[in-house]
N, C-alpha and C positions, 0 to 999 in steps of 0.2 A: 582656140588657136593663135591669137596673139599671145597670149600666155606662153604658149609651149612654144613659140617662136622665141620670143625673148628669154627662156630657159634655156635655148640652145645656145643662141648667142653667149649667154654669161658662161655657160659650161666649156666653149671654148676659149672664151676672156682666162677663167679659171686655169686652164690647163696650160695657157702661157704663161700666166703668172706667175704658176709654180716653177716652170720649168727657168724663167727668170730669176726667181728667189735661189735657185738650185745652184745658178751658174755666179749669182752675186757669190754666194757661200764660198762656191769653188776657188772663187779670183780673190776673195778676201784671206783663204788659208795660203793659198800660193803666193803671194806678196805679201803676207806678214814678216817683215823683218825683225821684230820682235823676239818669234820664236828660237826656240834651239833648231828647229828643223830646218830652218829657210838657210843658214848660213852653212851647215853640215851636210844637206839633201840637195836644196832645191836653187840655190843662189848659182851655182854654176853649172845646172843639169840645163842643157841644148831640149831634152823632153819635155820637162815642165813650161820651159820657156814657152815652146809650141801650145802646150795647154792653155797656158794665161792667156796668150794673144789671140787663139780662138775662142777662147769664153768670152772674151770681149768682144770679138766679131760677132756671135752668134746672139749675144747681149743685143747690140744693137740693130740685129736685122729682128729680132723679135721684139724690142720696145718700138720700134715702127710700124708692128703689124697691131699694135694697140693707139700708136698717136695718129697714123697716116689717114687723113679722111677716106681716102682712096681704096684704103685695104676693105674688106669686107665681114670682118669683128671689130673693128678699130672703134675707139669708145665713143667717138662721135658721132659715128654710124647708129649705135645701140642707144645713145640716148636720144638721138631725133626719132628712133624708130616708138620709143617710150615717149615721146613726146607727141607723137602725132596718134598715137592707139590707149595712152594713158587711161581712158574712161573703158576701153574693152579687155583691159589686163587686170586679172585677178589676184588682187594684190591681198599680201597678207600684214603687211603696215605700206597705207596706201602714200605714192611718192606725190607729194603734192606739185601742181604744174609751177609755183613760183620756186621751189626746189631743184626740178630738173633744169630749169634755165640758170639758177646758179652752176650747177654743174655743168652744162654746158659752156660755160662762161669761162670755168675754172679748166676746163681741156684746151679751150679757145687760148686761154692765154699762156698754158702750160705748151703748147702748139707754137705760139709766136715768139716763147722764148727760147725752145730746144731744137723744135723739129726740123729747121731747117739744118742744123748740125748734125744732127743723127741720120737725117737722109743724105746729106752728101758725103760722111764717112762710109755708108753702106753703099751708093750707086757709086760713089768716085773712088773707093779704096777697097770695098770687101765684095760684093757683086760684079763689078766690073774693074777692068784693068785700064782706067782712064789715064790719056796720056798727060792732062793736066793736075793728076791728082794732088802732087806736091804742090802746086802752085796755090791750093786751096789752104786757108785756115779754119779747120774743124771743130776748134775749143770745145773740145768733150774731153770731161775728166770723170773719172771714177767716181767722185762726188756728185757731180750735176747726175750720173748715172743712178747712184742711189737714190737722192732726190726725186727724180723724176718716178723711178717704181714706186716708192712710198705713196705719191699723191695717186698715182694707178690704182695703187692697189686699194686705198683707203675709200676712192671712187667706187671701185668693184664691191668691195665690202658692204656699203651702204645700198647700192644696187642690191645685192646678193638678201640683205636681210628684209628689204623693203618687200621684195618679191618672194622669198621661200622662207623668211624667218630666218635664215638660216647666218650664223657669225662665222665668217673665216679669219685664220691667223696666219699671215705668213711667214712663215720663221723654219729652218731646219736645227732640227734639234742636236745633231752631231756637233759637239763640244770643240771636238780636234778632227785633224783628216787620217782617219784609221790608215790609209794606205803609207799617203807620206809616214806617220811616227814607225809604222813597221818597217819601211827600209830604212831609217833612224836607226833603229834595234840592228838591224842586219848588220847597218854599215858600223855600229858600235861593236857587236860582237866579231866580226870580221877583222877588225884592227886589234881586239884582243886575241885571235887565232894565229893572225901573223905575227904578233909580238911574242907568242908561245913558241912558234916556229923557228924563230931565232935564236931562239934558247935552245931548244932539241928537235929534231924531223920526228921524235916520238913525242904524240901528243897524248896518248893512253887515250882516256872515257873522253877526252874532245874530240876525237879523229871523227866521231860520229855526226857529229856538229859541222867539222869543216867540210864531210861529205855533203853534207846537205847545202852549203855555201857553194860547191863547186857542182851541186845541180845534180847529185846522185843519191839514188834511193837507199833509205838507209835499209839496210840487211834487215 
């Protein structure tokens, strides 16, 4: 029973970590100023700015689920459960008592350093519209978000390897944001069509492409 309970806890943690990694990837894609698409598509777009802000909001909310000791599936609760039931859990690679204490200390140090800032941002700015939200210093940067996520991922990977002998790699394989790249291509195609229209209203074979950019179905 204890083994299944722990496996269920880790499954919940895994799902949150996958979502966090996806959010991190989206945020990095949207905010990457070194790309061609940033200046041409993203920079002046209210839509992408909203996605960027909402992705950060979701990241903060989800990372709190894993750090906050009061959350049902926080890592500290999972580690405390392991500590109390270590001898009754069926390990693939047994996690020693001393190592569990080290992992608990690692999470406690992480919480001491970052949790209060994440919670303030979540509670005062995102989850509630606190009238004093602008009086607080949140001290949360993307660099700190990624560092915190990496530490949590590493702890989860060790727990999963010990219990299930499963090695997780949290990495989104997409090398570029397909949807944004498609918008960049559309923008450039449309610019070519508009240039040709200035020369002549008769686009010839390009009229079909023009119709598609206008939202018309191809004949």
